[in-house]
Structures are given as structure tokens and as C-alpha cells.
PQR file with spaces between the fields and no chain letter, atoms N, CA, C, O and H, PARSE charges and radii, in Angstrom:
ATOM       1  N    MET     1       8.436   -4.048  -38.488 -0.4000 1.5000
ATOM       2  CA   MET     1       7.236   -3.336  -38.799 -0.0000 2.0000
ATOM       3  C    MET     1       6.675   -2.728  -37.507  0.5500 1.7000
ATOM       4  O    MET     1       6.503   -3.439  -36.517 -0.5500 1.4000
ATOM       5  N    LEU     2       6.402   -1.471  -37.508 -0.4000 1.5000
ATOM       6  CA   LEU     2       5.864   -0.773  -36.353 -0.0000 2.0000
ATOM       7  C    LEU     2       4.346   -0.858  -36.381  0.5500 1.7000
ATOM       8  O    LEU     2       3.704   -0.497  -37.368 -0.5500 1.4000
ATOM       9  H    LEU     2       6.542   -0.894  -38.313  0.4000 1.0000
ATOM      10  N    ILE     3       3.792   -1.335  -35.291 -0.4000 1.5000
ATOM      11  CA   ILE     3       2.341   -1.451  -35.197 -0.0000 2.0000
ATOM      12  C    ILE     3       1.830   -0.316  -34.328  0.5500 1.7000
ATOM      13  O    ILE     3       2.285   -0.136  -33.198 -0.5500 1.4000
ATOM      14  H    ILE     3       4.313   -1.627  -34.489  0.4000 1.0000
ATOM      15  N    ASN     4       0.904    0.433  -34.846 -0.4000 1.5000
ATOM      16  CA   ASN     4       0.336    1.545  -34.102 -0.0000 2.0000
ATOM      17  C    ASN     4      -0.865    1.042  -33.313  0.5500 1.7000
ATOM      18  O    ASN     4      -1.923    0.769  -33.879 -0.5500 1.4000
ATOM      19  H    ASN     4       0.535    0.287  -35.764  0.4000 1.0000
ATOM      20  N    ARG     5      -0.690    0.922  -32.005 -0.4000 1.5000
ATOM      21  CA   ARG     5      -1.780    0.471  -31.153 -0.0000 2.0000
ATOM      22  C    ARG     5      -2.284    1.669  -30.356  0.5500 1.7000
ATOM      23  O    ARG     5      -1.502    2.409  -29.759 -0.5500 1.4000
ATOM      24  H    ARG     5       0.170    1.143  -31.545  0.4000 1.0000
ATOM      25  N    THR     6      -3.550    1.839  -30.359 -0.4000 1.5000
ATOM      26  CA   THR     6      -4.127    2.906  -29.565 -0.0000 2.0000
ATOM      27  C    THR     6      -5.116    2.309  -28.580  0.5500 1.7000
ATOM      28  O    THR     6      -5.730    1.276  -28.846 -0.5500 1.4000
ATOM      29  H    THR     6      -4.184    1.238  -30.844  0.4000 1.0000
ATOM      30  N    PHE     7      -5.262    2.959  -27.460 -0.4000 1.5000
ATOM      31  CA   PHE     7      -6.239    2.552  -26.477 -0.0000 2.0000
ATOM      32  C    PHE     7      -6.727    3.797  -25.762  0.5500 1.7000
ATOM      33  O    PHE     7      -6.082    4.845  -25.786 -0.5500 1.4000
ATOM      34  H    PHE     7      -4.764    3.799  -27.243  0.4000 1.0000
ATOM      35  N    GLU     8      -7.839    3.663  -25.149 -0.4000 1.5000
ATOM      36  CA   GLU     8      -8.392    4.783  -24.414 -0.0000 2.0000
ATOM      37  C    GLU     8      -8.001    4.629  -22.950  0.5500 1.7000
ATOM      38  O    GLU     8      -8.390    3.660  -22.298 -0.5500 1.4000
ATOM      39  H    GLU     8      -8.363    2.812  -25.129  0.4000 1.0000
ATOM      40  N    ALA     9      -7.236    5.578  -22.437 -0.4000 1.5000
ATOM      41  CA   ALA     9      -6.803    5.530  -21.047 -0.0000 2.0000
ATOM      42  C    ALA     9      -7.997    5.740  -20.124  0.5500 1.7000
ATOM      43  O    ALA     9      -8.891    6.537  -20.408 -0.5500 1.4000
ATOM      44  H    ALA     9      -6.920    6.366  -22.966  0.4000 1.0000
ATOM      45  N    VAL    10      -7.992    5.012  -19.026 -0.4000 1.5000
ATOM      46  CA   VAL    10      -9.066    5.094  -18.053 -0.0000 2.0000
ATOM      47  C    VAL    10      -8.563    5.859  -16.832  0.5500 1.7000
ATOM      48  O    VAL    10      -7.575    5.451  -16.222 -0.5500 1.4000
ATOM      49  H    VAL    10      -7.266    4.364  -18.796  0.4000 1.0000
ATOM      50  N    PRO    11      -9.219    6.958  -16.462 -0.5600 1.5000
ATOM      51  CA   PRO    11      -8.780    7.685  -15.264  0.2800 2.0000
ATOM      52  C    PRO    11      -8.948    6.809  -14.019  0.5500 1.7000
ATOM      53  O    PRO    11     -10.004    6.210  -13.818 -0.5500 1.4000
ATOM      54  N    LEU    12      -7.901    6.737  -13.181 -0.4000 1.5000
ATOM      55  CA   LEU    12      -7.966    5.936  -11.963 -0.0000 2.0000
ATOM      56  C    LEU    12      -8.512    6.739  -10.792  0.5500 1.7000
ATOM      57  O    LEU    12      -9.143    6.185   -9.892 -0.5500 1.4000
ATOM      58  H    LEU    12      -7.043    7.224  -13.345  0.4000 1.0000
ATOM      59  N    ALA    13      -8.270    8.033  -10.805 -0.4000 1.5000
ATOM      60  CA   ALA    13      -8.742    8.917   -9.730 -0.0000 2.0000
ATOM      61  C    ALA    13      -8.833   10.322  -10.300  0.5500 1.7000
ATOM      62  O    ALA    13      -8.180   10.636  -11.296 -0.5500 1.4000
ATOM      63  H    ALA    13      -7.757    8.483  -11.536  0.4000 1.0000
ATOM      64  N    PRO    14      -9.632   11.161   -9.680 -0.5600 1.5000
ATOM      65  CA   PRO    14      -9.700   12.540  -10.167  0.2800 2.0000
ATOM      66  C    PRO    14      -8.361   13.253   -9.975  0.5500 1.7000
ATOM      67  O    PRO    14      -7.646   12.999   -9.005 -0.5500 1.4000
ATOM      68  N    ALA    15      -8.035   14.132  -10.893 -0.4000 1.5000
ATOM      69  CA   ALA    15      -6.790   14.892  -10.788 -0.0000 2.0000
ATOM      70  C    ALA    15      -6.886   15.864   -9.611  0.5500 1.7000
ATOM      71  O    ALA    15      -7.972   16.322   -9.256 -0.5500 1.4000
ATOM      72  H    ALA    15      -8.615   14.338  -11.681  0.4000 1.0000
ATOM      73  N    TYR    16      -5.738   16.169   -9.017 -0.4000 1.5000
ATOM      74  CA   TYR    16      -5.731   17.162   -7.958 -0.0000 2.0000
ATOM      75  C    TYR    16      -4.530   18.081   -8.133  0.5500 1.7000
ATOM      76  O    TYR    16      -3.550   17.729   -8.789 -0.5500 1.4000
ATOM      77  H    TYR    16      -4.855   15.796   -9.306  0.4000 1.0000
ATOM      78  N    ARG    17      -4.623   19.254   -7.539 -0.4000 1.5000
ATOM      79  CA   ARG    17      -3.562   20.250   -7.638 -0.0000 2.0000
ATOM      80  C    ARG    17      -2.945   20.475   -6.270  0.5500 1.7000
ATOM      81  O    ARG    17      -3.622   20.422   -5.243 -0.5500 1.4000
ATOM      82  H    ARG    17      -5.419   19.540   -7.006  0.4000 1.0000
ATOM      83  N    SER    18      -1.651   20.726   -6.280 -0.4000 1.5000
ATOM      84  CA   SER    18      -0.919   21.047   -5.069 -0.0000 2.0000
ATOM      85  C    SER    18       0.013   22.202   -5.396  0.5500 1.7000
ATOM      86  O    SER    18       0.761   22.146   -6.372 -0.5500 1.4000
ATOM      87  H    SER    18      -1.100   20.770   -7.114  0.4000 1.0000
ATOM      88  N    LYS    19      -0.030   23.240   -4.588 -0.4000 1.5000
ATOM      89  CA   LYS    19       0.794   24.410   -4.859 -0.0000 2.0000
ATOM      90  C    LYS    19       1.919   24.487   -3.829  0.5500 1.7000
ATOM      91  O    LYS    19       1.682   24.381   -2.625 -0.5500 1.4000
ATOM      92  H    LYS    19      -0.638   23.286   -3.795  0.4000 1.0000
ATOM      93  N    MET    20       3.141   24.673   -4.317 -0.4000 1.5000
ATOM      94  CA   MET    20       4.319   24.836   -3.468 -0.0000 2.0000
ATOM      95  C    MET    20       5.022   26.106   -3.914  0.5500 1.7000
ATOM      96  O    MET    20       5.681   26.131   -4.954 -0.5500 1.4000
ATOM      97  H    MET    20       3.333   24.759   -5.294  0.4000 1.0000
ATOM      98  N    GLY    21       4.878   27.149   -3.129 -0.4000 1.5000
ATOM      99  CA   GLY    21       5.466   28.423   -3.526 -0.0000 2.0000
ATOM     100  C    GLY    21       4.790   28.933   -4.786  0.5500 1.7000
ATOM     101  O    GLY    21       3.568   29.068   -4.837 -0.5500 1.4000
ATOM     102  H    GLY    21       4.342   27.129   -2.285  0.4000 1.0000
ATOM     103  N    LYS    22       5.598   29.217   -5.807 -0.4000 1.5000
ATOM     104  CA   LYS    22       5.074   29.723   -7.078 -0.0000 2.0000
ATOM     105  C    LYS    22       4.766   28.605   -8.075  0.5500 1.7000
ATOM     106  O    LYS    22       4.317   28.871   -9.190 -0.5500 1.4000
ATOM     107  H    LYS    22       6.591   29.107   -5.766  0.4000 1.0000
ATOM     108  N    VAL    23       5.006   27.357   -7.674 -0.4000 1.5000
ATOM     109  CA   VAL    23       4.819   26.218   -8.582 -0.0000 2.0000
ATOM     110  C    VAL    23       3.546   25.466   -8.214  0.5500 1.7000
ATOM     111  O    VAL    23       3.319   25.145   -7.047 -0.5500 1.4000
ATOM     112  H    VAL    23       5.370   27.141   -6.768  0.4000 1.0000
ATOM     113  N    THR    24       2.720   25.190   -9.219 -0.4000 1.5000
ATOM     114  CA   THR    24       1.511   24.395   -9.019 -0.0000 2.0000
ATOM     115  C    THR    24       1.681   23.064   -9.740  0.5500 1.7000
ATOM     116  O    THR    24       1.955   23.029  -10.940 -0.5500 1.4000
ATOM     117  H    THR    24       2.904   25.452  -10.167  0.4000 1.0000
ATOM     118  N    PHE    25       1.518   21.973   -9.004 -0.4000 1.5000
ATOM     119  CA   PHE    25       1.597   20.622   -9.561 -0.0000 2.0000
ATOM     120  C    PHE    25       0.187   20.105   -9.761  0.5500 1.7000
ATOM     121  O    PHE    25      -0.663   20.235   -8.880 -0.5500 1.4000
ATOM     122  H    PHE    25       1.296   22.001   -8.030  0.4000 1.0000
ATOM     123  N    GLN    26      -0.057   19.523  -10.913 -0.4000 1.5000
ATOM     124  CA   GLN    26      -1.329   18.857  -11.151 -0.0000 2.0000
ATOM     125  C    GLN    26      -1.027   17.382  -11.350  0.5500 1.7000
ATOM     126  O    GLN    26      -0.296   17.000  -12.263 -0.5500 1.4000
ATOM     127  H    GLN    26       0.633   19.418  -11.629  0.4000 1.0000
ATOM     128  N    VAL    27      -1.597   16.566  -10.486 -0.4000 1.5000
ATOM     129  CA   VAL    27      -1.322   15.131  -10.497 -0.0000 2.0000
ATOM     130  C    VAL    27      -2.547   14.388  -11.009  0.5500 1.7000
ATOM     131  O    VAL    27      -3.661   14.604  -10.533 -0.5500 1.4000
ATOM     132  H    VAL    27      -2.191   16.876   -9.744  0.4000 1.0000
ATOM     133  N    SER    28      -2.330   13.517  -11.975 -0.4000 1.5000
ATOM     134  CA   SER    28      -3.410   12.695  -12.499 -0.0000 2.0000
ATOM     135  C    SER    28      -2.889   11.277  -12.721  0.5500 1.7000
ATOM     136  O    SER    28      -1.684   11.063  -12.850 -0.5500 1.4000
ATOM     137  H    SER    28      -1.424   13.341  -12.362  0.4000 1.0000
ATOM     138  N    SER    29      -3.793   10.328  -12.763 -0.4000 1.5000
ATOM     139  CA   SER    29      -3.382    8.938  -12.982 -0.0000 2.0000
ATOM     140  C    SER    29      -4.357    8.264  -13.928  0.5500 1.7000
ATOM     141  O    SER    29      -5.570    8.457  -13.853 -0.5500 1.4000
ATOM     142  H    SER    29      -4.772   10.502  -12.658  0.4000 1.0000
ATOM     143  N    PHE    30      -3.788    7.468  -14.820 -0.4000 1.5000
ATOM     144  CA   PHE    30      -4.589    6.754  -15.815 -0.0000 2.0000
ATOM     145  C    PHE    30      -4.134    5.306  -15.870  0.5500 1.7000
ATOM     146  O    PHE    30      -2.971    5.003  -15.603 -0.5500 1.4000
ATOM     147  H    PHE    30      -2.802    7.312  -14.881  0.4000 1.0000
ATOM     148  N    GLY    31      -5.046    4.420  -16.213 -0.4000 1.5000
ATOM     149  CA   GLY    31      -4.736    3.008  -16.354 -0.0000 2.0000
ATOM     150  C    GLY    31      -4.869    2.564  -17.796  0.5500 1.7000
ATOM     151  O    GLY    31      -5.578    3.184  -18.588 -0.5500 1.4000
ATOM     152  H    GLY    31      -5.991    4.666  -16.430  0.4000 1.0000
ATOM     153  N    ASN    32      -4.182    1.490  -18.127 -0.4000 1.5000
ATOM     154  CA   ASN    32      -4.252    0.904  -19.458 -0.0000 2.0000
ATOM     155  C    ASN    32      -5.103   -0.360  -19.363  0.5500 1.7000
ATOM     156  O    ASN    32      -4.662   -1.349  -18.779 -0.5500 1.4000
ATOM     157  H    ASN    32      -3.606    0.986  -17.484  0.4000 1.0000
ATOM     158  N    PRO    33      -6.304   -0.349  -19.920 -0.5600 1.5000
ATOM     159  CA   PRO    33      -7.174   -1.520  -19.805  0.2800 2.0000
ATOM     160  C    PRO    33      -6.640   -2.752  -20.539  0.5500 1.7000
ATOM     161  O    PRO    33      -7.136   -3.855  -20.311 -0.5500 1.4000
ATOM     162  N    GLN    34      -5.655   -2.593  -21.406 -0.4000 1.5000
ATOM     163  CA   GLN    34      -5.096   -3.727  -22.140 -0.0000 2.0000
ATOM     164  C    GLN    34      -3.829   -4.270  -21.489  0.5500 1.7000
ATOM     165  O    GLN    34      -3.201   -5.175  -22.039 -0.5500 1.4000
ATOM     166  H    GLN    34      -5.253   -1.696  -21.592  0.4000 1.0000
ATOM     167  N    ALA    35      -3.442   -3.742  -20.339 -0.4000 1.5000
ATOM     168  CA   ALA    35      -2.209   -4.167  -19.672 -0.0000 2.0000
ATOM     169  C    ALA    35      -2.349   -5.587  -19.139  0.5500 1.7000
ATOM     170  O    ALA    35      -3.435   -6.014  -18.749 -0.5500 1.4000
ATOM     171  H    ALA    35      -3.952   -3.007  -19.893  0.4000 1.0000
ATOM     172  N    ASN    36      -1.229   -6.311  -19.128 -0.4000 1.5000
ATOM     173  CA   ASN    36      -1.221   -7.674  -18.611 -0.0000 2.0000
ATOM     174  C    ASN    36      -0.997   -7.710  -17.103  0.5500 1.7000
ATOM     175  O    ASN    36      -1.400   -8.665  -16.439 -0.5500 1.4000
ATOM     176  H    ASN    36      -0.347   -5.964  -19.444  0.4000 1.0000
ATOM     177  N    HIS    37      -0.352   -6.667  -16.555 -0.4000 1.5000
ATOM     178  CA   HIS    37      -0.029   -6.624  -15.130 -0.0000 2.0000
ATOM     179  C    HIS    37      -0.451   -5.279  -14.559  0.5500 1.7000
ATOM     180  O    HIS    37      -0.412   -4.256  -15.243 -0.5500 1.4000
ATOM     181  H    HIS    37      -0.025   -5.891  -17.094  0.4000 1.0000
ATOM     182  N    SER    38      -0.850   -5.300  -13.309 -0.4000 1.5000
ATOM     183  CA   SER    38      -1.231   -4.048  -12.658 -0.0000 2.0000
ATOM     184  C    SER    38       0.038   -3.294  -12.245  0.5500 1.7000
ATOM     185  O    SER    38       1.129   -3.864  -12.223 -0.5500 1.4000
ATOM     186  H    SER    38      -0.882   -6.131  -12.754  0.4000 1.0000
ATOM     187  N    ALA    39      -0.115   -2.022  -11.923 -0.4000 1.5000
ATOM     188  CA   ALA    39       1.022   -1.219  -11.468 -0.0000 2.0000
ATOM     189  C    ALA    39       1.632   -1.826  -10.208  0.5500 1.7000
ATOM     190  O    ALA    39       2.853   -1.844  -10.055 -0.5500 1.4000
ATOM     191  H    ALA    39      -1.001   -1.559  -11.941  0.4000 1.0000
ATOM     192  N    GLN    40       0.785   -2.323   -9.307 -0.4000 1.5000
ATOM     193  CA   GLN    40       1.271   -2.933   -8.074 -0.0000 2.0000
ATOM     194  C    GLN    40       2.124   -4.168   -8.368  0.5500 1.7000
ATOM     195  O    GLN    40       3.157   -4.374   -7.731 -0.5500 1.4000
ATOM     196  H    GLN    40      -0.207   -2.309   -9.432  0.4000 1.0000
ATOM     197  N    GLU    41       1.699   -4.979   -9.319 -0.4000 1.5000
ATOM     198  CA   GLU    41       2.464   -6.183   -9.678 -0.0000 2.0000
ATOM     199  C    GLU    41       3.818   -5.809  -10.283  0.5500 1.7000
ATOM     200  O    GLU    41       4.824   -6.456   -9.993 -0.5500 1.4000
ATOM     201  H    GLU    41       0.860   -4.811   -9.837  0.4000 1.0000
ATOM     202  N    LEU    42       3.850   -4.776  -11.116 -0.4000 1.5000
ATOM     203  CA   LEU    42       5.113   -4.348  -11.721 -0.0000 2.0000
ATOM     204  C    LEU    42       6.076   -3.811  -10.673  0.5500 1.7000
ATOM     205  O    LEU    42       7.267   -4.122  -10.708 -0.5500 1.4000
ATOM     206  H    LEU    42       3.032   -4.251  -11.351  0.4000 1.0000
ATOM     207  N    ILE    43       5.571   -3.008   -9.739 -0.4000 1.5000
ATOM     208  CA   ILE    43       6.423   -2.466   -8.675 -0.0000 2.0000
ATOM     209  C    ILE    43       6.947   -3.596   -7.803  0.5500 1.7000
ATOM     210  O    ILE    43       8.127   -3.605   -7.451 -0.5500 1.4000
ATOM     211  H    ILE    43       4.604   -2.756   -9.710  0.4000 1.0000
ATOM     212  N    LEU    44       6.094   -4.543   -7.450 -0.4000 1.5000
ATOM     213  CA   LEU    44       6.518   -5.667   -6.621 -0.0000 2.0000
ATOM     214  C    LEU    44       7.596   -6.491   -7.319  0.5500 1.7000
ATOM     215  O    LEU    44       8.565   -6.897   -6.677 -0.5500 1.4000
ATOM     216  H    LEU    44       5.136   -4.535   -7.736  0.4000 1.0000
ATOM     217  N    SER    45       7.450   -6.744   -8.612 -0.4000 1.5000
ATOM     218  CA   SER    45       8.463   -7.532   -9.329 -0.0000 2.0000
ATOM     219  C    SER    45       9.792   -6.778   -9.399  0.5500 1.7000
ATOM     220  O    SER    45      10.854   -7.396   -9.324 -0.5500 1.4000
ATOM     221  H    SER    45       6.663   -6.413   -9.133  0.4000 1.0000
ATOM     222  N    MET    46       9.744   -5.441   -9.542 -0.4000 1.5000
ATOM     223  CA   MET    46      10.988   -4.661   -9.548 -0.0000 2.0000
ATOM     224  C    MET    46      11.665   -4.728   -8.177  0.5500 1.7000
ATOM     225  O    MET    46      12.886   -4.861   -8.101 -0.5500 1.4000
ATOM     226  H    MET    46       8.882   -4.940   -9.603  0.4000 1.0000
ATOM     227  N    LEU    47      10.888   -4.637   -7.095 -0.4000 1.5000
ATOM     228  CA   LEU    47      11.459   -4.727   -5.749 -0.0000 2.0000
ATOM     229  C    LEU    47      12.044   -6.110   -5.480  0.5500 1.7000
ATOM     230  O    LEU    47      13.109   -6.229   -4.874 -0.5500 1.4000
ATOM     231  H    LEU    47       9.896   -4.529   -7.157  0.4000 1.0000
ATOM     232  N    GLU    48      11.349   -7.154   -5.931 -0.4000 1.5000
ATOM     233  CA   GLU    48      11.867   -8.524   -5.759 -0.0000 2.0000
ATOM     234  C    GLU    48      13.188   -8.698   -6.495  0.5500 1.7000
ATOM     235  O    GLU    48      14.116   -9.309   -5.966 -0.5500 1.4000
ATOM     236  H    GLU    48      10.484   -7.057   -6.423  0.4000 1.0000
ATOM     237  N    LYS    49      13.281   -8.167   -7.709 -0.4000 1.5000
ATOM     238  CA   LYS    49      14.512   -8.273   -8.481 -0.0000 2.0000
ATOM     239  C    LYS    49      15.661   -7.566   -7.769  0.5500 1.7000
ATOM     240  O    LYS    49      16.765   -8.102   -7.680 -0.5500 1.4000
ATOM     241  H    LYS    49      12.526   -7.671   -8.139  0.4000 1.0000
ATOM     242  N    LYS    50      15.398   -6.352   -7.258 -0.4000 1.5000
ATOM     243  CA   LYS    50      16.420   -5.603   -6.526 -0.0000 2.0000
ATOM     244  C    LYS    50      16.858   -6.356   -5.274  0.5500 1.7000
ATOM     245  O    LYS    50      18.046   -6.388   -4.953 -0.5500 1.4000
ATOM     246  H    LYS    50      14.501   -5.916   -7.330  0.4000 1.0000
ATOM     247  N    ALA    51      15.902   -6.964   -4.562 -0.4000 1.5000
ATOM     248  CA   ALA    51      16.226   -7.712   -3.352 -0.0000 2.0000
ATOM     249  C    ALA    51      17.103   -8.913   -3.675  0.5500 1.7000
ATOM     250  O    ALA    51      18.029   -9.225   -2.926 -0.5500 1.4000
ATOM     251  H    ALA    51      14.937   -6.938   -4.823  0.4000 1.0000
ATOM     252  N    MET    52      16.820   -9.586   -4.779 -0.4000 1.5000
ATOM     253  CA   MET    52      17.629  -10.743   -5.179 -0.0000 2.0000
ATOM     254  C    MET    52      19.052  -10.316   -5.540  0.5500 1.7000
ATOM     255  O    MET    52      20.007  -11.041   -5.263 -0.5500 1.4000
ATOM     256  H    MET    52      16.068   -9.332   -5.387  0.4000 1.0000
ATOM     257  N    GLU    53      19.194   -9.145   -6.155 -0.4000 1.5000
ATOM     258  CA   GLU    53      20.523   -8.639   -6.522 -0.0000 2.0000
ATOM     259  C    GLU    53      21.328   -8.266   -5.282  0.5500 1.7000
ATOM     260  O    GLU    53      22.554   -8.372   -5.296 -0.5500 1.4000
ATOM     261  H    GLU    53      18.419   -8.555   -6.380  0.4000 1.0000
ATOM     262  N    LYS    54      20.669   -7.834   -4.216 -0.4000 1.5000
ATOM     263  CA   LYS    54      21.341   -7.353   -3.007 -0.0000 2.0000
ATOM     264  C    LYS    54      21.697   -8.474   -2.035  0.5500 1.7000
ATOM     265  O    LYS    54      22.469   -8.253   -1.102 -0.5500 1.4000
ATOM     266  H    LYS    54      19.673   -7.748   -4.205  0.4000 1.0000
ATOM     267  N    GLN    55      21.148   -9.675   -2.235 -0.4000 1.5000
ATOM     268  CA   GLN    55      21.411  -10.770   -1.302 -0.0000 2.0000
ATOM     269  C    GLN    55      22.884  -11.157   -1.349  0.5500 1.7000
ATOM     270  O    GLN    55      23.461  -11.286   -2.429 -0.5500 1.4000
ATOM     271  H    GLN    55      20.521   -9.855   -2.993  0.4000 1.0000
ATOM     272  N    PRO    56      23.505  -11.347   -0.157 -0.5600 1.5000
ATOM     273  CA   PRO    56      24.910  -11.789   -0.148  0.2800 2.0000
ATOM     274  C    PRO    56      25.019  -13.221   -0.652  0.5500 1.7000
ATOM     275  O    PRO    56      24.076  -14.004   -0.545 -0.5500 1.4000
ATOM     276  N    GLU    57      26.169  -13.547   -1.196 -0.4000 1.5000
ATOM     277  CA   GLU    57      26.373  -14.904   -1.713 -0.0000 2.0000
ATOM     278  C    GLU    57      26.463  -15.886   -0.556  0.5500 1.7000
ATOM     279  O    GLU    57      27.128  -15.627    0.447 -0.5500 1.4000
ATOM     280  H    GLU    57      26.935  -12.910   -1.283  0.4000 1.0000
ATOM     281  N    THR    58      25.789  -17.008   -0.708 -0.4000 1.5000
ATOM     282  CA   THR    58      25.836  -18.062    0.301 -0.0000 2.0000
ATOM     283  C    THR    58      26.966  -19.019   -0.052  0.5500 1.7000
ATOM     284  O    THR    58      27.405  -19.043   -1.201 -0.5500 1.4000
ATOM     285  H    THR    58      25.249  -17.219   -1.522  0.4000 1.0000
ATOM     286  N    PRO    59      27.445  -19.804    0.898 -0.5600 1.5000
ATOM     287  CA   PRO    59      28.511  -20.784    0.592  0.2800 2.0000
ATOM     288  C    PRO    59      28.136  -21.725   -0.558  0.5500 1.7000
ATOM     289  O    PRO    59      29.006  -22.110   -1.340 -0.5500 1.4000
ATOM     290  N    ASP    60      26.854  -22.103   -0.676 -0.4000 1.5000
ATOM     291  CA   ASP    60      26.429  -22.977   -1.770 -0.0000 2.0000
ATOM     292  C    ASP    60      26.687  -22.333   -3.132  0.5500 1.7000
ATOM     293  O    ASP    60      27.157  -22.993   -4.059 -0.5500 1.4000
ATOM     294  H    ASP    60      26.147  -21.790   -0.041  0.4000 1.0000
ATOM     295  N    LYS    61      26.376  -21.046   -3.246 -0.4000 1.5000
ATOM     296  CA   LYS    61      26.573  -20.342   -4.525 -0.0000 2.0000
ATOM     297  C    LYS    61      28.055  -20.221   -4.839  0.5500 1.7000
ATOM     298  O    LYS    61      28.454  -20.334   -5.998 -0.5500 1.4000
ATOM     299  H    LYS    61      25.994  -20.509   -2.494  0.4000 1.0000
ATOM     300  N    ILE    62      28.873  -19.993   -3.821 -0.4000 1.5000
ATOM     301  CA   ILE    62      30.327  -19.868   -4.046 -0.0000 2.0000
ATOM     302  C    ILE    62      30.899  -21.195   -4.505  0.5500 1.7000
ATOM     303  O    ILE    62      31.727  -21.229   -5.415 -0.5500 1.4000
ATOM     304  H    ILE    62      28.549  -19.901   -2.880  0.4000 1.0000
ATOM     305  N    THR    63      30.466  -22.303   -3.883 -0.4000 1.5000
ATOM     306  CA   THR    63      30.948  -23.630   -4.244 -0.0000 2.0000
ATOM     307  C    THR    63      30.553  -23.977   -5.677  0.5500 1.7000
ATOM     308  O    THR    63      31.362  -24.525   -6.426 -0.5500 1.4000
ATOM     309  H    THR    63      29.794  -22.276   -3.144  0.4000 1.0000
ATOM     310  N    GLN    64      29.332  -23.667   -6.060 -0.4000 1.5000
ATOM     311  CA   GLN    64      28.847  -23.993   -7.395 -0.0000 2.0000
ATOM     312  C    GLN    64      29.600  -23.186   -8.456  0.5500 1.7000
ATOM     313  O    GLN    64      29.790  -23.668   -9.573 -0.5500 1.4000
ATOM     314  H    GLN    64      28.675  -23.221   -5.452  0.4000 1.0000
ATOM     315  N    ALA    65      30.021  -21.987   -8.129 -0.4000 1.5000
ATOM     316  CA   ALA    65      30.722  -21.140   -9.094 -0.0000 2.0000
ATOM     317  C    ALA    65      32.140  -21.630   -9.356  0.5500 1.7000
ATOM     318  O    ALA    65      32.710  -21.350  -10.410 -0.5500 1.4000
ATOM     319  H    ALA    65      29.866  -21.595   -7.222  0.4000 1.0000
ATOM     320  N    SER    66      32.709  -22.359   -8.406 -0.4000 1.5000
ATOM     321  CA   SER    66      34.112  -22.822   -8.548 -0.0000 2.0000
ATOM     322  C    SER    66      34.245  -23.975   -9.494  0.5500 1.7000
ATOM     323  O    SER    66      35.351  -24.468   -9.714 -0.5500 1.4000
ATOM     324  H    SER    66      32.246  -22.587   -7.549  0.4000 1.0000
């Protein structure tokens, strides 16, 4: 069953424009007041996961796998 949840996004900062040549970028940011984790927490957890994947195997891990 699909549940339709709606929330009102909260602007985090005023939008701004940046022009590069013929292209204009408009950047805006919004937050979800019902979120369980902040954007910073989500980014940190993704970086921690990547760091754990990149760690070389230690002799203990090799021994346990055998």
C-alpha cells in the first residue's frame, strides 16, 4: 500500500543565482522537518561507510576468513 505523505519544505537559505557564460544557475536549499537525520549526519555516515570499504585487510581478518 502506497502512503502519500506530504510535508512543507523549510527553506534553509535564500536562493541565489550564478551566471556562467550563457547559463544561469539558481541554487536553493530546503529541509525536511520530519527527517530523522540531518544532511550532515547522512553525509558523514556515507563517508564512514566508504572509508570502511577502503581499509586494507588486517591479518586478523584474513585469519578469521580461513
